[in-house]
Structures are given as structure tokens and as C-alpha cells.
TORKOL-4160 file (C-alpha; in steps of 0.2 Angstrom, whole numbers, padded with zeros to 4 digits, m for minus):
365
<pt num="1" X="m0091" Y="0041" Z="0017"/>
<pt num="2" X="m0105" Y="0050" Z="0007"/>
<pt num="3" X="m0115" Y="0034" Z="0007"/>
<pt num="4" X="m0117" Y="0034" Z="0026"/>
<pt num="5" X="m0126" Y="0051" Z="0024"/>
<pt num="6" X="m0139" Y="0045" Z="0012"/>
<pt num="7" X="m0157" Y="0038" Z="0018"/>
<pt num="8" X="m0165" Y="0023" Z="0010"/>
<pt num="9" X="m0175" Y="0029" Z="m0005"/>
<pt num="10" X="m0164" Y="0043" Z="m0008"/>
<pt num="11" X="m0162" Y="0045" Z="m0027"/>
<pt num="12" X="m0143" Y="0047" Z="m0026"/>
<pt num="13" X="m0142" Y="0031" Z="m0015"/>
<pt num="14" X="m0152" Y="0022" Z="m0028"/>
<pt num="15" X="m0141" Y="0028" Z="m0042"/>
<pt num="16" X="m0125" Y="0023" Z="m0033"/>
<pt num="17" X="m0133" Y="0005" Z="m0029"/>
<pt num="18" X="m0137" Y="0004" Z="m0048"/>
<pt num="19" X="m0120" Y="0009" Z="m0053"/>
<pt num="20" X="m0112" Y="m0004" Z="m0040"/>
<pt num="21" X="m0123" Y="m0018" Z="m0048"/>
<pt num="22" X="m0117" Y="m0014" Z="m0065"/>
<pt num="23" X="m0099" Y="m0013" Z="m0059"/>
<pt num="24" X="m0102" Y="m0031" Z="m0051"/>
<pt num="25" X="m0108" Y="m0037" Z="m0068"/>
<pt num="26" X="m0092" Y="m0031" Z="m0076"/>
<pt num="27" X="m0080" Y="m0038" Z="m0062"/>
<pt num="28" X="m0088" Y="m0055" Z="m0058"/>
<pt num="29" X="m0086" Y="m0064" Z="m0076"/>
<pt num="30" X="m0067" Y="m0061" Z="m0076"/>
<pt num="31" X="m0065" Y="m0067" Z="m0058"/>
<pt num="32" X="m0076" Y="m0082" Z="m0062"/>
<pt num="33" X="m0066" Y="m0087" Z="m0077"/>
<pt num="34" X="m0050" Y="m0089" Z="m0066"/>
<pt num="35" X="m0060" Y="m0098" Z="m0052"/>
<pt num="36" X="m0066" Y="m0110" Z="m0064"/>
<pt num="37" X="m0050" Y="m0113" Z="m0073"/>
<pt num="38" X="m0055" Y="m0106" Z="m0090"/>
<pt num="39" X="m0041" Y="m0093" Z="m0088"/>
<pt num="40" X="m0024" Y="m0099" Z="m0082"/>
<pt num="41" X="m0012" Y="m0088" Z="m0073"/>
<pt num="42" X="0006" Y="m0087" Z="m0079"/>
<pt num="43" X="0018" Y="m0095" Z="m0067"/>
<pt num="44" X="0036" Y="m0089" Z="m0065"/>
<pt num="45" X="0051" Y="m0099" Z="m0059"/>
<pt num="46" X="0052" Y="m0092" Z="m0042"/>
<pt num="47" X="0041" Y="m0090" Z="m0027"/>
<pt num="48" X="0028" Y="m0076" Z="m0027"/>
<pt num="49" X="0018" Y="m0067" Z="m0014"/>
<pt num="50" X="0005" Y="m0054" Z="m0017"/>
<pt num="51" X="0001" Y="m0040" Z="m0005"/>
<pt num="52" X="m0016" Y="m0033" Z="m0010"/>
<pt num="53" X="m0033" Y="m0027" Z="m0004"/>
<pt num="54" X="m0052" Y="m0028" Z="m0007"/>
<pt num="55" X="m0055" Y="m0009" Z="m0006"/>
<pt num="56" X="m0049" Y="0006" Z="m0015"/>
<pt num="57" X="m0039" Y="0018" Z="m0005"/>
<pt num="58" X="m0024" Y="0016" Z="0007"/>
<pt num="59" X="m0024" Y="0001" Z="0018"/>
<pt num="60" X="m0005" Y="0001" Z="0022"/>
<pt num="61" X="0001" Y="m0010" Z="0008"/>
<pt num="62" X="0018" Y="m0001" Z="0006"/>
<pt num="63" X="0023" Y="m0004" Z="0024"/>
<pt num="64" X="0018" Y="m0022" Z="0023"/>
<pt num="65" X="0028" Y="m0025" Z="0007"/>
<pt num="66" X="0043" Y="m0017" Z="0015"/>
<pt num="67" X="0040" Y="m0029" Z="0031"/>
<pt num="68" X="0038" Y="m0045" Z="0020"/>
<pt num="69" X="0053" Y="m0040" Z="0010"/>
<pt num="70" X="0064" Y="m0038" Z="0026"/>
<pt num="71" X="0058" Y="m0054" Z="0033"/>
<pt num="72" X="0062" Y="m0064" Z="0017"/>
<pt num="73" X="0079" Y="m0055" Z="0016"/>
<pt num="74" X="0083" Y="m0060" Z="0034"/>
<pt num="75" X="0080" Y="m0078" Z="0029"/>
<pt num="76" X="0094" Y="m0076" Z="0015"/>
<pt num="77" X="0081" Y="m0075" Z="0001"/>
<pt num="78" X="0085" Y="m0064" Z="m0014"/>
<pt num="79" X="0069" Y="m0053" Z="m0016"/>
<pt num="80" X="0062" Y="m0042" Z="m0030"/>
<pt num="81" X="0047" Y="m0031" Z="m0029"/>
<pt num="82" X="0035" Y="m0028" Z="m0043"/>
<pt num="83" X="0023" Y="m0014" Z="m0044"/>
<pt num="84" X="0011" Y="m0007" Z="m0057"/>
<pt num="85" X="0019" Y="0010" Z="m0054"/>
<pt num="86" X="0003" Y="0020" Z="m0052"/>
<pt num="87" X="0003" Y="0037" Z="m0060"/>
<pt num="88" X="0021" Y="0036" Z="m0065"/>
<pt num="89" X="0026" Y="0047" Z="m0080"/>
<pt num="90" X="0036" Y="0034" Z="m0089"/>
<pt num="91" X="0026" Y="0025" Z="m0103"/>
<pt num="92" X="0040" Y="0011" Z="m0104"/>
<pt num="93" X="0033" Y="m0006" Z="m0103"/>
<pt num="94" X="0045" Y="m0009" Z="m0088"/>
<pt num="95" X="0056" Y="0002" Z="m0078"/>
<pt num="96" X="0070" Y="m0004" Z="m0067"/>
<pt num="97" X="0068" Y="0007" Z="m0051"/>
<pt num="98" X="0082" Y="m0001" Z="m0041"/>
<pt num="99" X="0095" Y="m0015" Z="m0046"/>
<pt num="100" X="0098" Y="m0019" Z="m0028"/>
<pt num="101" X="0113" Y="m0008" Z="m0026"/>
<pt num="102" X="0106" Y="0009" Z="m0031"/>
<pt num="103" X="0090" Y="0018" Z="m0035"/>
<pt num="104" X="0090" Y="0022" Z="m0053"/>
<pt num="105" X="0075" Y="0033" Z="m0056"/>
<pt num="106" X="0065" Y="0046" Z="m0046"/>
<pt num="107" X="0047" Y="0045" Z="m0040"/>
<pt num="108" X="0039" Y="0053" Z="m0056"/>
<pt num="109" X="0046" Y="0040" Z="m0067"/>
<pt num="110" X="0044" Y="0025" Z="m0055"/>
<pt num="111" X="0028" Y="0030" Z="m0045"/>
<pt num="112" X="0029" Y="0037" Z="m0028"/>
<pt num="113" X="0027" Y="0020" Z="m0019"/>
<pt num="114" X="0040" Y="0010" Z="m0029"/>
<pt num="115" X="0052" Y="0024" Z="m0026"/>
<pt num="116" X="0049" Y="0023" Z="m0007"/>
<pt num="117" X="0051" Y="0004" Z="m0007"/>
<pt num="118" X="0067" Y="0005" Z="m0017"/>
<pt num="119" X="0074" Y="0017" Z="m0004"/>
<pt num="120" X="0068" Y="0008" Z="0011"/>
<pt num="121" X="0074" Y="m0009" Z="0004"/>
<pt num="122" X="0090" Y="m0005" Z="m0004"/>
<pt num="123" X="0096" Y="m0023" Z="m0007"/>
<pt num="124" X="0079" Y="m0028" Z="m0016"/>
<pt num="125" X="0077" Y="m0026" Z="m0035"/>
<pt num="126" X="0062" Y="m0015" Z="m0038"/>
<pt num="127" X="0053" Y="m0014" Z="m0055"/>
<pt num="128" X="0037" Y="m0007" Z="m0062"/>
<pt num="129" X="0026" Y="m0011" Z="m0076"/>
<pt num="130" X="0007" Y="m0014" Z="m0080"/>
<pt num="131" X="0010" Y="m0032" Z="m0086"/>
<pt num="132" X="0019" Y="m0040" Z="m0071"/>
<pt num="133" X="0021" Y="m0057" Z="m0078"/>
<pt num="134" X="0031" Y="m0049" Z="m0093"/>
<pt num="135" X="0041" Y="m0038" Z="m0081"/>
<pt num="136" X="0044" Y="m0053" Z="m0070"/>
<pt num="137" X="0051" Y="m0063" Z="m0084"/>
<pt num="138" X="0062" Y="m0048" Z="m0090"/>
<pt num="139" X="0069" Y="m0047" Z="m0072"/>
<pt num="140" X="0072" Y="m0065" Z="m0070"/>
<pt num="141" X="0082" Y="m0066" Z="m0086"/>
<pt num="142" X="0094" Y="m0053" Z="m0078"/>
<pt num="143" X="0095" Y="m0057" Z="m0059"/>
<pt num="144" X="0094" Y="m0073" Z="m0048"/>
<pt num="145" X="0078" Y="m0070" Z="m0038"/>
<pt num="146" X="0071" Y="m0082" Z="m0025"/>
<pt num="147" X="0055" Y="m0072" Z="m0021"/>
<pt num="148" X="0045" Y="m0059" Z="m0030"/>
<pt num="149" X="0034" Y="m0048" Z="m0019"/>
<pt num="150" X="0019" Y="m0041" Z="m0029"/>
<pt num="151" X="0013" Y="m0024" Z="m0023"/>
<pt num="152" X="m0006" Y="m0021" Z="m0025"/>
<pt num="153" X="m0010" Y="m0037" Z="m0035"/>
<pt num="154" X="m0024" Y="m0046" Z="m0027"/>
<pt num="155" X="m0035" Y="m0043" Z="m0042"/>
<pt num="156" X="m0021" Y="m0045" Z="m0054"/>
<pt num="157" X="m0024" Y="m0063" Z="m0057"/>
<pt num="158" X="m0014" Y="m0065" Z="m0073"/>
<pt num="159" X="0001" Y="m0070" Z="m0063"/>
<pt num="160" X="0001" Y="m0085" Z="m0052"/>
<pt num="161" X="0006" Y="m0082" Z="m0033"/>
<pt num="162" X="0011" Y="m0094" Z="m0020"/>
<pt num="163" X="0003" Y="m0083" Z="m0006"/>
<pt num="164" X="m0010" Y="m0070" Z="m0006"/>
<pt num="165" X="m0009" Y="m0058" Z="0008"/>
<pt num="166" X="m0025" Y="m0046" Z="0009"/>
<pt num="167" X="m0025" Y="m0031" Z="0020"/>
<pt num="168" X="m0041" Y="m0023" Z="0027"/>
<pt num="169" X="m0041" Y="m0006" Z="0035"/>
<pt num="170" X="m0049" Y="m0007" Z="0053"/>
<pt num="171" X="m0054" Y="0012" Z="0051"/>
<pt num="172" X="m0064" Y="0008" Z="0035"/>
<pt num="173" X="m0076" Y="m0006" Z="0040"/>
<pt num="174" X="m0091" Y="0003" Z="0031"/>
<pt num="175" X="m0081" Y="0002" Z="0015"/>
<pt num="176" X="m0084" Y="m0017" Z="0015"/>
<pt num="177" X="m0103" Y="m0014" Z="0013"/>
<pt num="178" X="m0104" Y="m0012" Z="m0006"/>
<pt num="179" X="m0095" Y="m0012" Z="m0022"/>
<pt num="180" X="m0089" Y="0004" Z="m0031"/>
<pt num="181" X="m0096" Y="0017" Z="m0031"/>
<pt num="182" X="m0109" Y="0013" Z="m0017"/>
<pt num="183" X="m0095" Y="0007" Z="m0006"/>
<pt num="184" X="m0076" Y="0004" Z="m0008"/>
<pt num="185" X="m0075" Y="m0014" Z="m0013"/>
<pt num="186" X="m0065" Y="m0018" Z="m0029"/>
<pt num="187" X="m0073" Y="m0035" Z="m0030"/>
<pt num="188" X="m0087" Y="m0044" Z="m0020"/>
<pt num="189" X="m0082" Y="m0048" Z="m0002"/>
<pt num="190" X="m0082" Y="m0066" Z="m0006"/>
<pt num="191" X="m0066" Y="m0064" Z="m0015"/>
<pt num="192" X="m0058" Y="m0065" Z="0002"/>
<pt num="193" X="m0059" Y="m0084" Z="0001"/>
<pt num="194" X="m0044" Y="m0084" Z="m0011"/>
<pt num="195" X="m0033" Y="m0076" Z="0003"/>
<pt num="196" X="m0020" Y="m0086" Z="0012"/>
<pt num="197" X="m0018" Y="m0072" Z="0025"/>
<pt num="198" X="m0030" Y="m0058" Z="0030"/>
<pt num="199" X="m0021" Y="m0044" Z="0039"/>
<pt num="200" X="m0032" Y="m0031" Z="0048"/>
<pt num="201" X="m0021" Y="m0015" Z="0047"/>
<pt num="202" X="m0023" Y="0001" Z="0058"/>
<pt num="203" X="m0029" Y="m0011" Z="0072"/>
<pt num="204" X="m0026" Y="0001" Z="0086"/>
<pt num="205" X="m0044" Y="0001" Z="0092"/>
<pt num="206" X="m0052" Y="m0016" Z="0097"/>
<pt num="207" X="m0069" Y="m0008" Z="0093"/>
<pt num="208" X="m0063" Y="m0005" Z="0075"/>
<pt num="209" X="m0056" Y="m0022" Z="0073"/>
<pt num="210" X="m0072" Y="m0031" Z="0080"/>
<pt num="211" X="m0082" Y="m0021" Z="0067"/>
<pt num="212" X="m0071" Y="m0028" Z="0053"/>
<pt num="213" X="m0072" Y="m0045" Z="0060"/>
<pt num="214" X="m0091" Y="m0045" Z="0061"/>
<pt num="215" X="m0092" Y="m0041" Z="0042"/>
<pt num="216" X="m0079" Y="m0054" Z="0037"/>
<pt num="217" X="m0087" Y="m0068" Z="0048"/>
<pt num="218" X="m0100" Y="m0073" Z="0035"/>
<pt num="219" X="m0087" Y="m0075" Z="0020"/>
<pt num="220" X="m0072" Y="m0082" Z="0029"/>
<pt num="221" X="m0070" Y="m0100" Z="0024"/>
<pt num="222" X="m0056" Y="m0112" Z="0027"/>
<pt num="223" X="m0043" Y="m0106" Z="0039"/>
<pt num="224" X="m0033" Y="m0092" Z="0032"/>
<pt num="225" X="m0020" Y="m0084" Z="0043"/>
<pt num="226" X="m0027" Y="m0069" Z="0052"/>
<pt num="227" X="m0016" Y="m0055" Z="0059"/>
<pt num="228" X="m0017" Y="m0038" Z="0065"/>
<pt num="229" X="m0005" Y="m0023" Z="0061"/>
<pt num="230" X="m0002" Y="m0006" Z="0068"/>
<pt num="231" X="0009" Y="0007" Z="0060"/>
<pt num="232" X="0022" Y="0015" Z="0072"/>
<pt num="233" X="0033" Y="0030" Z="0069"/>
<pt num="234" X="0052" Y="0026" Z="0067"/>
<pt num="235" X="0059" Y="0043" Z="0066"/>
<pt num="236" X="0057" Y="0059" Z="0056"/>
<pt num="237" X="0068" Y="0064" Z="0041"/>
<pt num="238" X="0072" Y="0082" Z="0034"/>
<pt num="239" X="0065" Y="0082" Z="0017"/>
<pt num="240" X="0078" Y="0095" Z="0011"/>
<pt num="241" X="0094" Y="0088" Z="0020"/>
<pt num="242" X="0091" Y="0070" Z="0025"/>
<pt num="243" X="0094" Y="0073" Z="0043"/>
<pt num="244" X="0086" Y="0061" Z="0055"/>
<pt num="245" X="0079" Y="0064" Z="0072"/>
<pt num="246" X="0069" Y="0053" Z="0084"/>
<pt num="247" X="0050" Y="0055" Z="0085"/>
<pt num="248" X="0052" Y="0062" Z="0103"/>
<pt num="249" X="0060" Y="0078" Z="0095"/>
<pt num="250" X="0042" Y="0081" Z="0088"/>
<pt num="251" X="0034" Y="0082" Z="0106"/>
<pt num="252" X="0026" Y="0099" Z="0108"/>
<pt num="253" X="0031" Y="0107" Z="0091"/>
<pt num="254" X="0018" Y="0117" Z="0082"/>
<pt num="255" X="0015" Y="0108" Z="0065"/>
<pt num="256" X="0006" Y="0110" Z="0048"/>
<pt num="257" X="0002" Y="0093" Z="0040"/>
<pt num="258" X="0004" Y="0090" Z="0021"/>
<pt num="259" X="m0001" Y="0073" Z="0013"/>
<pt num="260" X="m0007" Y="0065" Z="m0003"/>
<pt num="261" X="m0011" Y="0048" Z="0003"/>
<pt num="262" X="m0027" Y="0037" Z="0004"/>
<pt num="263" X="m0030" Y="0039" Z="0022"/>
<pt num="264" X="m0025" Y="0057" Z="0028"/>
<pt num="265" X="m0035" Y="0054" Z="0045"/>
<pt num="266" X="m0023" Y="0040" Z="0050"/>
<pt num="267" X="m0008" Y="0052" Z="0046"/>
<pt num="268" X="m0016" Y="0066" Z="0057"/>
<pt num="269" X="m0019" Y="0053" Z="0071"/>
<pt num="270" X="m0001" Y="0047" Z="0070"/>
<pt num="271" X="0006" Y="0065" Z="0071"/>
<pt num="272" X="m0004" Y="0069" Z="0086"/>
<pt num="273" X="0001" Y="0053" Z="0095"/>
<pt num="274" X="0019" Y="0058" Z="0093"/>
<pt num="275" X="0015" Y="0074" Z="0102"/>
<pt num="276" X="0014" Y="0087" Z="0088"/>
<pt num="277" X="0002" Y="0102" Z="0090"/>
<pt num="278" X="m0007" Y="0102" Z="0073"/>
<pt num="279" X="m0011" Y="0119" Z="0068"/>
<pt num="280" X="m0017" Y="0116" Z="0051"/>
<pt num="281" X="m0017" Y="0103" Z="0037"/>
<pt num="282" X="m0017" Y="0102" Z="0018"/>
<pt num="283" X="m0023" Y="0085" Z="0012"/>
<pt num="284" X="m0022" Y="0081" Z="m0007"/>
<pt num="285" X="m0029" Y="0066" Z="m0016"/>
<pt num="286" X="m0019" Y="0050" Z="m0016"/>
<pt num="287" X="m0004" Y="0050" Z="m0027"/>
<pt num="288" X="m0005" Y="0069" Z="m0030"/>
<pt num="289" X="0008" Y="0076" Z="m0041"/>
<pt num="290" X="0014" Y="0092" Z="m0033"/>
<pt num="291" X="0017" Y="0108" Z="m0042"/>
<pt num="292" X="0028" Y="0123" Z="m0037"/>
<pt num="293" X="0012" Y="0134" Z="m0035"/>
<pt num="294" X="0005" Y="0121" Z="m0022"/>
<pt num="295" X="0021" Y="0123" Z="m0012"/>
<pt num="296" X="0021" Y="0142" Z="m0013"/>
<pt num="297" X="0003" Y="0142" Z="m0007"/>
<pt num="298" X="0007" Y="0130" Z="0008"/>
<pt num="299" X="0022" Y="0140" Z="0012"/>
<pt num="300" X="0012" Y="0155" Z="0014"/>
<pt num="301" X="m0001" Y="0146" Z="0025"/>
<pt num="302" X="0013" Y="0140" Z="0036"/>
<pt num="303" X="0020" Y="0157" Z="0037"/>
<pt num="304" X="0003" Y="0165" Z="0043"/>
<pt num="305" X="0001" Y="0150" Z="0055"/>
<pt num="306" X="0017" Y="0153" Z="0064"/>
<pt num="307" X="0021" Y="0134" Z="0065"/>
<pt num="308" X="0038" Y="0127" Z="0068"/>
<pt num="309" X="0038" Y="0113" Z="0056"/>
<pt num="310" X="0029" Y="0105" Z="0041"/>
<pt num="311" X="0026" Y="0087" Z="0043"/>
<pt num="312" X="0023" Y="0076" Z="0028"/>
<pt num="313" X="0023" Y="0057" Z="0024"/>
<pt num="314" X="0038" Y="0048" Z="0018"/>
<pt num="315" X="0029" Y="0044" Z="0001"/>
<pt num="316" X="0026" Y="0062" Z="m0002"/>
<pt num="317" X="0043" Y="0068" Z="0003"/>
<pt num="318" X="0051" Y="0061" Z="m0013"/>
<pt num="319" X="0040" Y="0072" Z="m0024"/>
<pt num="320" X="0041" Y="0087" Z="m0013"/>
<pt num="321" X="0060" Y="0088" Z="m0011"/>
<pt num="322" X="0064" Y="0096" Z="m0028"/>
<pt num="323" X="0051" Y="0110" Z="m0025"/>
<pt num="324" X="0058" Y="0115" Z="m0008"/>
<pt num="325" X="0070" Y="0128" Z="m0003"/>
<pt num="326" X="0086" Y="0123" Z="0008"/>
<pt num="327" X="0079" Y="0133" Z="0023"/>
<pt num="328" X="0061" Y="0125" Z="0023"/>
<pt num="329" X="0058" Y="0115" Z="0039"/>
<pt num="330" X="0049" Y="0101" Z="0031"/>
<pt num="331" X="0050" Y="0084" Z="0039"/>
<pt num="332" X="0044" Y="0067" Z="0034"/>
<pt num="333" X="0037" Y="0054" Z="0046"/>
<pt num="334" X="0044" Y="0037" Z="0043"/>
<pt num="335" X="0033" Y="0022" Z="0047"/>
<pt num="336" X="0035" Y="0004" Z="0050"/>
<pt num="337" X="0022" Y="m0010" Z="0051"/>
<pt num="338" X="0021" Y="m0018" Z="0068"/>
<pt num="339" X="0012" Y="m0035" Z="0069"/>
<pt num="340" X="0002" Y="m0035" Z="0085"/>
<pt num="341" X="m0006" Y="m0052" Z="0083"/>
<pt num="342" X="m0002" Y="m0066" Z="0071"/>
<pt num="343" X="0017" Y="m0063" Z="0067"/>
<pt num="344" X="0022" Y="m0081" Z="0070"/>
<pt num="345" X="0009" Y="m0088" Z="0059"/>
<pt num="346" X="0013" Y="m0076" Z="0045"/>
<pt num="347" X="0031" Y="m0080" Z="0046"/>
<pt num="348" X="0027" Y="m0099" Z="0046"/>
<pt num="349" X="0018" Y="m0096" Z="0030"/>
<pt num="350" X="0033" Y="m0088" Z="0021"/>
<pt num="351" X="0045" Y="m0100" Z="0029"/>
<pt num="352" X="0035" Y="m0115" Z="0023"/>
<pt num="353" X="0034" Y="m0108" Z="0005"/>
<pt num="354" X="0052" Y="m0104" Z="0005"/>
<pt num="355" X="0057" Y="m0122" Z="0008"/>
<pt num="356" X="0047" Y="m0129" Z="m0006"/>
<pt num="357" X="0055" Y="m0132" Z="m0023"/>
<pt num="358" X="0051" Y="m0117" Z="m0035"/>
<pt num="359" X="0044" Y="m0121" Z="m0052"/>
<pt num="360" X="0056" Y="m0125" Z="m0066"/>
<pt num="361" X="0054" Y="m0114" Z="m0081"/>
<pt num="362" X="0039" Y="m0103" Z="m0086"/>
<pt num="363" X="0023" Y="m0113" Z="m0085"/>
<pt num="364" X="0005" Y="m0111" Z="m0084"/>
<pt num="365" X="m0004" Y="m0116" Z="m0068"/>
């Protein structure tokens, strides 16, 4: 982060600290209004779990949403996933991405992450909209749903949730040191006290995990469930044909990496862990909207580098597919969340809420 390069007394650091102070002044009153009960969240007649984070950037919410959805469906629960649909092109108040039988819209209209979730969880209903309480009511009027999984909703407090699962990236411990723009926090670290479960993601390194835990120790109250997750590679899928191969197929291949995600460093590390020889990389901003000229430029770079394949993320693949030629050897790495510690406790949380009676009717709570 740029902040780590600044010395005390540096005018840029002072400006960032001042801006972070003003950001905090804007954020705290709204949070305080909910904490004190002045604002009441809307409660839907089903169970709701939120997967969110404290920081901006990629913490691995999408793989975690997929994992929780799969766990709930394995219990026989009927699940819907609601997302804001960040950077979607559609201006509709709500968009049905999947009806639980087929995917109805593409990544441009749905947003890249809801589109990915709809493809990975084909029996889940997936919808997007800024007002998730309204989208939830609209959805529940049409389908019987036992659980709603909210994607990226820890700060979206207008909708009541039975469980709050908060993700923290072990590779970004310094991001917890300050509010935007001095750090990466969306709200003060004390907001973590609302969490029912705290999940440290990308927990491959004990040293990284220990650094995060040290920062959390001062604010952790009560006894929220704590878990650690690593992301593993399932397989690779051809972006143009849909052909699937095991990750061992990657070993020794010369590759160029392409990504538009919140943590390109993590993607690069996964590629190398799977035995790829990384000859080059093109990293765009998160949720980047690819253009044909971007693909033409990358294709030229790939040709000059004499690599065998281009590897991208599963999230990017849906946006890139329409821009590629049939003979382009572009592959997407499919990931799964692997709970290294705390899986039983997380599943008990879900199981416990699943066996309570859901609220009847749309009420305020």
C-alpha cells in the first residue's frame, strides 16, 4: 500500500489521515443509528446470512458465498443469493440472474460476480439490485425460499440478517490500520463486534494469520466463531470451448496471466503453486470491463512472449469469452474455498439457525 511508504509528518500522509477522519465522521452516525435502534432493519420471512468484509478489495467473498450456498443446499434448504450487482450495465431495480434452473442474463447485465455464482450454484435463485430488501420481497413473492445469502452486505444494514459472516484477508493485515483513504477499512474496526463469525481468508501462511489476529485482538468481544479459509484450485476450464482439465495439466506450461480482481497477487501465487511458469501478467482494476482492443493488445503480448496458454480467473472468463477467437488458448482457473480451521463451528451456526422458526410476514426488527 502507498501508506506504508510514507513517513510521519509527510504532507501526503497528513492529507490521507485528514480525509480518513472526515470519512469516519460520515460513516459513524449511520452505524450508530442502527446500533442504538433509531433505524430499524427490514426483516424478511426467511432466514438471512450476510457474507461481507470490513475492507475494500477482494477478500474472497464469492467463493465463500458459493460454499455457504452449497452447505445449505446439502441440508435440503432452498437458497437464493442477493447481490448489488456492482458495475452491471442494467439500470433495472432488480434483475433475475438465475431462476434456479437456468442462467437468464450475462455478466454485463448481472455483474461479473453474480453471474459466476449463478453458474457455480445452478439450483440457487440469484438476483441483483441496490435495495436488497425490495429485491428480497420481490423474489419471495415468486419462489419459496428458506435462506437468502447476501453477497457483500456487512455495511448494508437496512436488511435484517440472522447471521453475519465477515471475511478478513490474511494477505492484507495493514489494510486494517486505517479508514479510507489512509487504509482500506470501510468502517471502524470496532464494527467487527457485530459479526457472528470472523473468517480469515488466504490463510496459507501462519505468519500472515498471526498478524491479522494481533490486530483483531483489541476489538474482538463476545465469542464469534473464528475460522480460516484457503482457496484451492479445482480445475481449469477453456474460456472458448468449456473443456475442463485437472490442474495437473498446468504443470510446466508457459503462461501469461490476465485478471481484473481485487487481489491479483493471490491469483499469481495460485498460478505458480499449480506449476505454471509465469512469463508475464496483465492486471486490471477489479470488475474491469474488457474491450476488444484490450484483448488485441494482450494477444500481441502473448504472441511475442511465446507462451502456451493465457490463464485468467473464473470471474473474468465470462466477460472475456465474447471477445476471444475459437483458437485462443485462454483458460480459467476455478477455485473453491477450503475451510482449514473452524468448519464444524461454522456449520453448527448455519444448522442452528436453519432449525429455528423463520419470521412470519415482513416485519421490522
